[in-house]
C-alpha positions as a Markdown table, in Angstrom:
| # | Residue | x | y | z |
|---|---|---|---|---|
| 1 | Met | 85.6 | 100.0 | 128.1 |
| 2 | Tyr | 84.2 | 101.4 | 124.8 |
| 3 | Ser | 87.6 | 103.2 | 124.1 |
| 4 | Phe | 89.4 | 99.9 | 124.6 |
| 5 | Phe | 87.4 | 98.1 | 121.9 |
| 6 | Arg | 87.5 | 101.1 | 119.6 |
| 7 | Arg | 91.3 | 101.3 | 119.9 |
| 8 | His | 91.7 | 97.6 | 119.1 |
| 9 | Leu | 89.1 | 97.7 | 116.3 |
| 10 | Ala | 91.0 | 100.6 | 114.7 |
| 11 | Ser | 94.3 | 98.7 | 115.1 |
| 12 | Ala | 92.8 | 95.5 | 113.5 |
| 13 | Leu | 91.3 | 97.5 | 110.6 |
| 14 | Arg | 94.7 | 99.2 | 110.0 |
| 15 | Met | 96.4 | 95.7 | 109.9 |
| 16 | Ala | 93.7 | 94.3 | 107.6 |
| 17 | Gly | 94.3 | 97.3 | 105.2 |
| 18 | Ile | 98.0 | 96.8 | 105.2 |
| 19 | Met | 97.6 | 93.0 | 104.5 |
| 20 | Ala | 95.1 | 93.7 | 101.7 |
| 21 | Ser | 97.4 | 96.3 | 100.1 |
| 22 | Leu | 100.3 | 93.8 | 100.2 |
| 23 | Val | 98.3 | 91.1 | 98.6 |
| 24 | Leu | 96.8 | 93.3 | 95.9 |
| 25 | Ser | 100.2 | 94.9 | 95.1 |
| 26 | Ser | 102.1 | 91.7 | 94.7 |
| 27 | His | 102.3 | 90.3 | 91.2 |
| 28 | Val | 102.4 | 86.6 | 91.9 |
| 29 | Ser | 101.7 | 84.3 | 89.0 |
| 30 | Ala | 101.6 | 80.6 | 89.2 |
| 31 | Gln | 103.5 | 78.6 | 86.7 |
| 32 | Val | 101.9 | 75.6 | 85.0 |
| 33 | Val | 104.1 | 72.6 | 85.5 |
| 34 | Ser | 103.5 | 69.4 | 83.7 |
| 35 | Leu | 103.6 | 66.3 | 86.0 |
| 36 | Pro | 105.9 | 63.5 | 85.0 |
| 37 | Ala | 104.3 | 60.4 | 83.4 |
| 38 | Phe | 104.2 | 57.2 | 85.5 |
| 39 | Asn | 104.2 | 53.7 | 84.2 |
| 40 | Val | 100.7 | 52.9 | 85.6 |
| 41 | Asp | 98.0 | 50.8 | 84.2 |
| 42 | Ile | 94.8 | 52.8 | 84.9 |
| 43 | Gln | 92.8 | 49.5 | 84.7 |
| 44 | Glu | 94.7 | 48.4 | 87.8 |
| 45 | Thr | 94.0 | 51.5 | 89.8 |
| 46 | Ser | 91.5 | 51.7 | 92.7 |
| 47 | Val | 90.2 | 54.4 | 95.0 |
| 48 | Ser | 89.8 | 54.3 | 98.7 |
| 49 | Gly | 88.8 | 56.7 | 101.5 |
| 50 | Val | 88.0 | 57.0 | 105.2 |
| 51 | Ser | 85.0 | 58.9 | 106.6 |
| 52 | Ser | 84.4 | 61.9 | 104.4 |
| 53 | Gly | 87.0 | 60.6 | 102.1 |
| 54 | Gly | 84.9 | 57.4 | 101.9 |
| 55 | Phe | 82.0 | 59.4 | 100.7 |
| 56 | Met | 84.3 | 61.0 | 98.0 |
| 57 | Ala | 85.6 | 57.6 | 97.0 |
| 58 | Val | 82.1 | 56.3 | 96.5 |
| 59 | Gln | 81.2 | 59.2 | 94.3 |
| 60 | Phe | 84.5 | 58.8 | 92.3 |
| 61 | Asp | 83.9 | 55.0 | 92.0 |
| 62 | Val | 80.4 | 55.4 | 90.6 |
| 63 | Ala | 81.5 | 58.2 | 88.2 |
| 64 | Tyr | 84.6 | 56.4 | 86.9 |
| 65 | Ser | 83.8 | 52.7 | 87.5 |
| 66 | Ser | 84.8 | 51.7 | 84.0 |
| 67 | Ile | 88.4 | 52.7 | 84.6 |
| 68 | Leu | 88.9 | 51.6 | 88.2 |
| 69 | Arg | 89.8 | 48.1 | 89.5 |
| 70 | Gly | 87.8 | 48.6 | 92.7 |
| 71 | Ala | 87.1 | 50.7 | 95.7 |
| 72 | Gly | 87.8 | 50.5 | 99.4 |
| 73 | Ile | 85.4 | 52.5 | 101.6 |
| 74 | Ile | 85.8 | 52.8 | 105.4 |
| 75 | Ala | 83.0 | 54.7 | 107.3 |
| 76 | Gly | 81.7 | 56.3 | 104.1 |
| 77 | Gly | 78.2 | 56.3 | 102.7 |
| 78 | Pro | 76.2 | 55.4 | 99.6 |
| 79 | Tyr | 76.2 | 57.3 | 96.3 |
| 80 | Phe | 73.9 | 60.3 | 96.2 |
| 81 | Cys | 72.9 | 59.9 | 99.8 |
| 82 | Ala | 72.5 | 63.6 | 100.4 |
| 83 | His | 70.5 | 64.3 | 97.2 |
| 84 | Gly | 72.4 | 67.6 | 97.0 |
| 85 | Asn | 71.2 | 68.8 | 100.4 |
| 86 | Val | 73.7 | 69.9 | 103.1 |
| 87 | Asn | 71.3 | 69.2 | 105.9 |
| 88 | Thr | 70.7 | 65.7 | 104.8 |
| 89 | Ala | 74.4 | 65.2 | 104.3 |
| 90 | Thr | 75.3 | 66.3 | 107.9 |
| 91 | Thr | 72.3 | 64.8 | 109.8 |
| 92 | Ile | 71.2 | 61.6 | 107.9 |
| 93 | Cys | 74.1 | 60.4 | 105.7 |
| 94 | Ser | 76.7 | 61.3 | 108.4 |
| 95 | Cys | 76.7 | 63.1 | 111.8 |
| 96 | Thr | 79.0 | 65.9 | 111.1 |
| 97 | Gly | 76.6 | 68.7 | 112.0 |
| 98 | Val | 75.1 | 69.6 | 115.3 |
| 99 | Ala | 74.9 | 66.3 | 117.3 |
| 100 | Phe | 71.5 | 67.2 | 118.7 |
| 101 | Phe | 70.1 | 67.0 | 115.1 |
| 102 | Cys | 71.9 | 63.7 | 114.2 |
| 103 | Gln | 69.5 | 61.2 | 112.6 |
| 104 | Val | 71.9 | 58.5 | 111.6 |
| 105 | Ala | 70.2 | 55.3 | 112.3 |
| 106 | Pro | 69.4 | 51.9 | 110.7 |
| 107 | Gly | 66.9 | 52.6 | 108.0 |
| 108 | Ala | 67.3 | 56.4 | 107.9 |
| 109 | Thr | 68.8 | 56.2 | 104.4 |
| 110 | Asn | 66.5 | 54.7 | 101.8 |
| 111 | Val | 69.2 | 52.4 | 100.1 |
| 112 | Pro | 66.8 | 50.8 | 97.5 |
| 113 | Ala | 65.9 | 54.4 | 96.3 |
| 114 | Leu | 69.6 | 55.3 | 96.1 |
| 115 | Ile | 70.3 | 52.1 | 94.0 |
| 116 | Lys | 67.4 | 53.1 | 91.7 |
| 117 | Ile | 68.9 | 56.6 | 91.3 |
| 118 | Thr | 72.3 | 55.2 | 90.6 |
| 119 | Asp | 71.0 | 52.8 | 88.0 |
| 120 | Gln | 69.0 | 55.6 | 86.4 |
| 121 | Asn | 72.0 | 57.8 | 86.3 |
| 122 | Ala | 74.0 | 55.0 | 84.7 |
| 123 | Asn | 71.3 | 54.5 | 82.0 |
| 124 | Asp | 71.3 | 58.3 | 81.4 |
| 125 | Ala | 75.1 | 58.3 | 81.1 |
| 126 | Ala | 75.3 | 60.6 | 84.1 |
| 127 | Cys | 77.6 | 58.0 | 85.7 |
| 128 | Gln | 79.3 | 54.9 | 84.4 |
| 129 | Arg | 77.6 | 51.5 | 84.8 |
| 130 | Tyr | 79.1 | 49.5 | 87.7 |
| 131 | Leu | 81.1 | 46.7 | 86.1 |
| 132 | Pro | 80.5 | 43.1 | 87.4 |
| 133 | Gly | 83.5 | 41.4 | 88.9 |
| 134 | Arg | 85.0 | 44.5 | 90.4 |
| 135 | Ser | 86.1 | 44.7 | 94.0 |
| 136 | Leu | 84.2 | 46.8 | 96.4 |
| 137 | Ser | 84.9 | 46.8 | 100.1 |
| 138 | Val | 82.7 | 48.8 | 102.5 |
| 139 | Leu | 83.5 | 48.7 | 106.2 |
């Protein structure tokens, strides 16, 4: 049994060495290509996202609210919900971690505190002030 694993481990290590030498020996360089300009009014642009994309769309909307028309969020969460903590992100803001530790429930997220943080960040210019009259759809 031991020799079986040893033989396959040696084979796998040889293959990894070959792959590494191929990658390191190739001189691949990416070219910078300019994207074509589109006739788009940035003030008529919106952001939207579903699930984790909804979380991203919220972050983008808060950060760039002055240039966006609105945002459509489906199954996302509030701005700064995780407070930069992965465990909070995967157990309270959403349930993408181990289901046993899931704590997503009504009231689990302190929304008034998140609003206060968002307003404070806007006042400190860390994010843009949410503009009245904009469209925001959260489902």
